[in-house]
N, C-alpha and C positions, 0 to 999 in steps of 0.2 A: 415437543410433547406437551407444551404448556398452552397450546391453542384450543379453541372451543371444540374443534373436530375430534381431537384426541379424547377429550372428556366425554363427548357423546358416544364414541366407540366403547369407552370403558363402561359407560352406563348400560349399553346394550349387552356387553359381556356379563355384567353383574346380574342381569335379569335371569340368567340361567344358573340355578344353584350348583349344577355340576361343574361350573367354571370356577369354583372357589379356589383361590390361590393362583389363577392363571394370570399371565402377563400379556398385555397388548403390544405386539411387535409389528408396527407398520412397515411396509416394504417401500423403498424409494428406488425407482428405476430411472436411469438417464442414458441418453444416447446422443452421439454427435459424430459427424463424418470425420474421417481421417484418411490421409493419403499415404500409402506405404512406399510407393515408387516415386522417389524424390526426383529422379532424372526426367521421367516422362509424365508423372502425375496422373497415370491412367488407372492405377489400381486403388480404388476407393472402397473403404469398408465403413460399416456403421456398427461399431461395437456397442453392446448393451451392458451397462454396469448396474450393479445392485448394491444397496446399502440398507440399513435399518434406521428407523426414526429414533430408536432409543439411544443411539450414540450421540454424545455431545458434539456440537458443531466444531469445537476446537480440535477434537480428535479427528473428525472427518477432514477438516482443513489442513491438519498436520500430516495427512497422507499416511496414517498409521494402520494401513490395511483395512480401513473401514469401508472402502469401496472396492468391489471385486468384479472382475469380468465374468459374465455368465453366458455370453453368446454373441452372435452377430445378427443384425437386422438389415433389411434393405431400406430402412426409413431413418430419418433423423428428426430432431425435435426443435430446431429454431423456427422463427415465424414462417418463412417460406414453406417449410416442411410441415409445420402445424396446419397450414392451409391445405396441404395434401392430405394429412390425416383426417381433418375435419370435412374434407370434400367441399371446400368453399373456394370462391373466386378470390384472386389476389385483391386486397383492398378491403375485405370484410374481416370482422373480428372473429377469431376461432372460439372465443369464450362466450360471447353473447350474440343476440340476433339484431343488434343495432344496424340501421341502414348504412350502407357504405358512403352515402352522400351526406350523412348527418350522424357520424359515429358518437359524438358527445351529446346527442339529443336524448330525450327521455323515451321510454317505451321499449327499450331493448331487454328482452328476457334472457334467461340462461340457455345457452345452446346445449341440447342434449341429443343423445343418439336416437332416442325414441321420437323426438320431434323431427329430426332430420329424416328418419325412415318414413314417417307419416307423410311428409311433404313429397319425398321421392315417389311414394306410391300413388299420390293423387295428382301430381302436376307433370306437364311435359318438360323436357330439358330446357327449352327456351324460357319458359316461365320461371323455372328454378334458377336459371342463370341470371335473368334480368331483375327479378323481384325479390329473390331470397338469397342470392349469392351462392347457390349450391350448384355443383356440377356432377354429372354422371360419369365423367372420365377425368383422368389427370393429364394436364397439359404441361409442357415444359415452360419454365419461367426463367427470367434473368434479372439481374440487378444492374441498373445503369448508374454508374458513379461519375459525377461531374464535379470536380473540385477546382475552383479557381482561387488561388491564394496569391496574394501579392508577394513579390519577392522580399519585401522588407519584413513581412510577417514571418516568412521562412527564416530570415536572419534573426529575428527576435527569438524564435523557438530554438535556433541553433546556439545562441549565446546564453541560454539559461544555465546558471551555475550547476555543477554536478552535485548529486545527492545520493547517499547510499540507497541502492535498490531502485533508483529512478533511471529510466532509459534516456540516453542522450541522443537527440536528433541533430547530428552534426550538419546535415544538409536540410534542415527543416523537414518538410514532408516529402522531399524529393527522392523517394526510393520506390522500387517496384513492388515488392511483396509487403502487403499491409495485413496485419493480423489483429485479432481482438485485443491482445496485450498491448500492441502499439497504440490502438485507439484509446485504451484506458490510460496509458502513459501520457499521451498527448492531452487528454482531458485535464490532467493535473497542472499543466503549464499554459493552457490555451488562452485563458481569460486575459492574462497580462499582455499577450501578444496581439490581441485584436483591439485593445482599448485605443481610441482615437481614430481607428480606421473604419469602424462600423458604428451605426447609431447606438446610443446608450441603451435603448430598449432591447437591442439584440444581445448586448453584453449581459443585461439583466435576465433575459430569457435563458441564455446558456448557463448563467450562474444558478438560476433556480433549478434547472434540470440537473446540474452537477450535484447540488445540495440534496435534491430528491434521491439521487443514486446513493449518496453517502448515508442519508438517513435510513433508507431501506436496508442497508447492509449492517446496521447496528446489531450487536450481539444480543441485546436485550431491548424489547420494546415495552413502553408504558403508555397509558392514555396521553401523557404529555408529549411523548415523541410522535405518537400518531396524529396529534393535533398539529405538531410542527410539520408533519408530512402533508397534511391537508393545506396548511397555510402556504407551504412551498409550492404545492401544485397550483393553488389559486394564483400565486405570483407568476408562475410559468404561463398560465392561460391569459393572465392580464397583459403580459408583455409580448406574447408571441405574435400578436396581430401585425407587428412591424414587418414580419416576413411577407405577409400578404399585401400590406400597404406599399411595399417597395417592389412588388412583382416577383419576389423569389418563389413564392408559393401561390397557387390559385386557391387552395383550401388546405385544411389540416386533417383531412380524412386519412390519417396514417395509422394503421392498426397497432403498430408498436407503440406509438405515442398515445394512442387511445387506451392501451393496456395499463397505463399509469393509474387510471381511475379504479382499477380492480385491486390494486395492491393493498389498500387499507382493509378491505373486506377479507382478502386472503390471509393477511397477517393475523387478523382476529381469529380466523378459522384454523390456521396451521402454524401460528407463532412466527418468530423471527426467521426469515429465510437465509440468514447468514450461514454460509457453509453448504448450502444446497443451491448450486448454480451450474451453468454449463462449464465453467472453468474447472470444476472438480473432475468431470469426466474427461475434459481436454487434457488435464495434467496426467491422466493415466494412459494416454494414447501411446507414448513412447515405450514405456515398460510393458504394457499389456498387449500392444498390437505391433508397433513398428519394429522393435528389437526382435521379438519372436519371429516376425515375418522374415527379417533379414537373416536369421539363423536357419530358416527352413530351406528346403531344396526347390521351392516354388511349385511343387507338385502336390495337389490337394493341400494347399498351404493353410487353409482355415483349420483343418483338423490338427495340423502340427502346431499352430498357434495356440489352440485350446489345450493341447497336451502340455506345452511349455508352461502355460499359466497354471495348470493343475500342479505341476511339479514345483513351481515357484511358491505357490500357496502352501504346499505341504512343507517346504523348507522353512517358510515363515512361521508356520504353526509349530514346527519342531524347535525353532529358535526360542519361541515364547516358552515352550515346555522346558527346554534346557535352562533358560534364565530363571524360571520359577523353582527349579530344582537346585539352583546355585551352581550349575555346571560350567557357567561362563565366567565365574569370578576367579581371579587369581591375584596374588600379591604383586604390587607394583614397587619395583626396586627404587625408582626415583622418588616416589612419595615417601617411602620409608627413610631414604637418605635425607630428604628435606626435613622430615620430622626430627631426625637426630642432629641435624646441622641447620637450625632455623636461621642463623645469622649469616650464612654463606650466600653470597650473591653469584649464583651460577650464570646469570644472564650476561655478566661481563665477559665470560669466556666463549660466548656463542658468536661465531663468525657470521657476518651479515654481508651478503652480496646483492647486487642489483637484481639478479635472476631470482634468488630466493625471496627477496622482498616483493617482486612482481608476482610470483606464484602465490605467495601468501595473500596478497591483495585480491587476486582473482578468486581465490577460495573463499575469502571473507565476504565478497559482494554477492551473496546468495539471496534467497527470498526473505531471510531474517527469522525464520522459524526456529525456536529454541525449545528443546525439551526441558522438563523440570517443573518444580512446584511453582505455584502462583505467588508472586510478591509484587509490591507496588512498582519499584524501579531501583536500579543501581547502576553505577558507572565504574568500570575498571580500566586500568591502563593496559596497553598492548603488551604482549608477552616478550617482545624483542626490544632490547636496549640498543640504542645507537651509540656505538663505541668510538666512532671517528670524530665526534664533535667535542668542543672544549668542555671541561668539567667544572670550571670556576665561574661564578656569577658574572664577573667583569668581562672575562674573555668570551663567554657565551653571549652576553649582551651585545658586545661589539660584533660578534659573528652574525647574529640575526638582526643587526642594526636597531637594537633596542637598548641604548646605553643606560636607561633607567632600571634595568632588570634587577640589579642588586638592591637598589632603593625600594623597589616595589616588593621584593621578597621580605625585606626588613619590616615594611609596613604591614605585610600579610602576617608575619610572625607576631607583631604587636596585637593584632586582632585575635590571633589564636591563643595567645598567652594572657590576654586581658579581655575576656568576653563580656565583662560587665562595665567596660569603660564607657564614659559619657561621650567620648569622641571616637570616631573610627580611625583606623590607622592612617588613612589618606589625609587626615586633617591634623594629626599631632606632629610635633616637632620630630625631625629625623633623629635627633640626639636621644629621644626617649625610646626609640625602637632598638631591638636587640641587634648586636653585631652579628654578621653572617659571613663565614668563610668556609662553609662546608662544600663538599663535592656534589655535583648535580648530575643526575641521570636524565637523559632526554629520550623521548619516545615520539614516534610519528603518528600515533593514533590512539584512540581510546574506544571502548565498546560500551554503548548504553543499552541496557536490557530493561524492558518495562512491559507492563501488562497492556496488551493491545489485541484482544480476541477477534476484532473485526479485520485485522491485518493478518498476513501469513504468520502463523504462530504455532507453537508446540501444543502438546496436550494441555498444559497448564495455562495456555493463552499468552505465553511470553514471547516477545518479539525483540530481536537484537539488531542494532544498526551501528555502523562504525563512523566515528567522527575523526576526520583527518586534519593533520597540521604538519605537512611535509613540504620541504623545499623542492622536491622533484617527484611529481605524480606520474607514474608509468613512463618515466624518462622524457616527459614532454614539457611540463610547466609546474610551478608551485601550486599547492592546493591547501587553503586554509579555510575550513568549514566554519559555519555558524552554529550556535547552540542556544537553547533556552536554559536559563538559570533561575533558581528560586530567588524571588525578589521580595514579595510580600505573601508568604504562605497562607495567611488568614483570608485572602481574597480568592476569587475564582477566575478561571479563564486567563486571558492575556494580562489582566490586572495583577495576577500573582506571579507573573514571569517577566523576565527581561531578556532582550536579545543581545548576544555578544558574538564576536568573531574570535575564534581560537588562533592565537599567534604562536603558542608553544605549549606542548605537554612535557612536564618534567616532574621529577620527585627528588627529595633529599631527606636526610636524617638530621634532626636537630633535637638535642636534649633526649636522645634515646627514642624519639618518635619519628616514624616515617611519614612525610607529608606528600601525598600525590597532588600535584597542582596544575593549573593552567594559567598562562599569561593571556589575557583577553582584552579586546577592544570593545567598548560599550556602544550600543545603539540606543536611540531615544525615539519614542513614538511622536509623530507629528501631531496627531489628534487622539483624543480619548475614544473616538468613534471610528469604526471601520469605513473604508471607502464605500459610498452608497451604491456604486455600480458593481464593483467586483466582490464586495463583502470582505475584503482583506484589509488588515491594518497596514499603514505605511510607516516606515521607520527611516532614520538617517543616522550616519555616524555621529556620535556625541563628541563635541569638541569644547575645549576650554582655552581661551586666549589663542585660538587658531591651531591648537595641538590636539590630537586625538586623546580621548580619556582612556587610560590603560589601568589595569590592576591585576593582581595575582589572586586567584580564587582556589579554594579547596575543590578537589574533584567531586566531592559529595554534593556540592552546590549545583552541579550540572544535572539537568533533568533528561535531556535528549537533544538530538540534532535539530537545527532549524533550517528551513530553506527560504532563501531570499531571492526575489526576481526583480531586476531593475525596473523602475518606472520610466518607460521609454519616451513618454511625451509624444510630440508630433514630429520629432526629428528622426531621420533614418539612422539605423545602427551604423556607427563608423566602421570602416573596413578593418581597423586594427583591434576591434573589440572581439574577444572570443569568450567561450564558456569559462576559461581559466582566469581571465582578468576582469570579468564583468563586475565583480564585487568592488573592484578598484575604479572602474570606469564611470559608474553612476553615483549620483548623490542621494537618491531616494530609492527605497526598495519596498516591494510588497512582501509582507510576511505570508508565505504561501500556506494557507490552511487546507489546501486541497492536495498536498503532496502525499498524504496517506490518511487512513481513517482515524488514527489516533490524533493526528494534528487537527483534523476537522472537529473531533469531539472535545478537544482541549482548548483550541484557540477560538474563543468566542467573546 
């Protein structure tokens, strides 16, 4: 509603005095094909969804009933079907009249219904087809996909370390069903996989395209971000010629690629498109079409699907009404018990089994959307305490093969108790540090919640991800994630942050205060500038006299999870390297700023 178009519509409404007090409510329609017959793939529908422009994008992205099914169409709205709707030949732009053999050239005007009808009325079909890209009938079309990927590129993709919410390609791209979500997930890890195997200009072209996609999806646009958008697009055009020079493409008359030129103008007119894309309608397919279809008796199924949606919408409306009336509130016995017994550690009595741990992990790895008010960021420990591990610092340090754990805890306590000390705890004499003999509680994960409206988020724009430090992940192998920690808060971007690897999450009580902590291994940047081809910073494990640099940090110093991808060089990926041990197998790593939108906006 902050775009020029909305203001112009408001001016038109204001011209009529009888509209005083009226509100402009723009309608947003979206449609996308879905298949309800999984076995045969024969039953295809084109549901039509509606929303209103007054709803905040974070609400729409949070799937809070801001998008509703209103009917079914026989048409869909991706490019091939945009060509059908615009009655144009494949290869022409549905938005403007640019020639198909020179899409980026000057002279293309806006394609309108009136212009199309005038041409159809005056010219024969052959002239319309050859000179104007218009057709008087709709013909079938197909998409030919030819992907030749070297086996080692597949291996590189397969050994990318896991990350909360990131799809793992265990066999590279070697699987049959390929979806839009798979393409977006691959985009997040693809650059590191192709380095050294393709010309640098190709890497830079793909990097510019990825950055353009991330810039477009920003929750808020300013003149500065739009200039970045233009600069990124120019870098894309400057480098893409390598595909023509190497014979991959004869030309770049690709309508989808050409459409990038229209984004800046459309953003000025309609504001940030974040929250309005085909994924919003795609996410509604299961609950609005597929599930109701499977509950029907397959006779006049469309009518039954619509009735089911009507009833679900009425139930949702009733729930909102009940919540407003306070009818869904009830006293919570556990919360009241904890209020009366604040010092009792109930978690010590909770039995933990491998099955319950696995189910909890599966439930936690969702899209990360979190309801609630907007705050900057916070990190909390997992709810489940691991009761079968040693509880003393010496025994626990020996168990996890970190014999310096007790020493590092003492140095951590020195920093906590002496915040104004001229020397940090790692540099003072150990005799000056407090003695420590308290019991330790161990956890296998922590949850970081932060403001990320461009990623899947709740109404307040909050997103949650889980940072793991577990000796056995899904019964297969250890998993010790990486994270960003506050290093120099007065600076911006990567300069304000440091990269660490979490070795252990634990907490203890000392002097009547509970300290949630993490034992971390530090990484250092190889250069103050990002890699000129990939745009990602490169880090390596920091060492001192041949030993890794370790320390204990307060949980509050952790900002969010970090995703590192090995710098593979020109060597093939060894057979014994997997996604679970890649962080131990390589000596240098890319700091993946493309893993999500928040990382892209933060790591610069």
